[in-house]
C-alpha positions, 0 to 999 in steps of 0.5 A: 464475516470474511474480510478481503483487502484488495491490493494491487501489489505485494508490496501493499500487502507486505505494509499492511501486515507488517503495520497490523504485526507492528501494533501487535495486531496480525490481520488473521486474528481479525479474520481478514486475507489480504490479496495482491491482484497483480495490478487494478485492472484485475479489480472487476474479475477478482471483486466479482469472484469475491463479492459473489463468494460471501466476502466482504471487500476493503481495499487500497488504491492508488489516486491514477487508478481512481476509475478502474477502480470505481468501473470495477467495483461498481460492475461487480456490484460491491457499490451502487454507482460509479460516484459513490464514496469509496471510502464508505465502502472500505476502499482508501486512496493512496495519493501516488502509491503507498511507497510514496506515503509511507516516504513521505510519512518518514521523509528523504533522511529517515527513508535513506536512515533505513536504506543505510541499515538496510546496507544498500547506500552504495547502490543508492550513490550508484543510481544517483549517478547514473545520466538517467537520473540527473536533475532527479530530486532526491524523493524521485532517486527514492522512488526509482532505488524502491523499484530498480531491483526484483523484491525490492519494493517488498522488502522496503515496505516491511522496513520503512512501515517499522521505521515509522513512529507511531503516529505517522503511519500514512493516512490511507493504511491507518484509516483502512486498518481502522475500517477493519477494526484494527486499531493501534495500540493505546 
């Protein structure tokens, strides 16, 4: 049975594909599609259409949006009730968002090394000098940096995943891939 993984945006899809590929387990070989929905508020419509077409569904979501996920999946008939255990249905929660999970898994120093290797240290430091960012923690600054230019979230989703040491993958990513039968090499 085909599985469609619902994710909020393109950077989430890039991260999932990058991790599976880094394990030598491309998602296409598991009959898995990853569908960026263009925002979590579309989950009801997308889930209704795909579930009705016989797709097995799974996904990632951000904790602040859990109520949209629960309502949408219940209305689509994917979960029995709004208070169902989402992980049992293949939906895994990122504490803030997936990018935050990746930054925490790597740590500030390693994320800054990835940015340096991508040739963007100057851009990061220019952002840090802006008055609007005065008093921000380095973590907050890195989060803002990832969203300060079109396409940057997708680019760094891949680069941060590729920089992860084996075994340090964020739990939501690892759990979702395991749910799909995609396991890291031993």
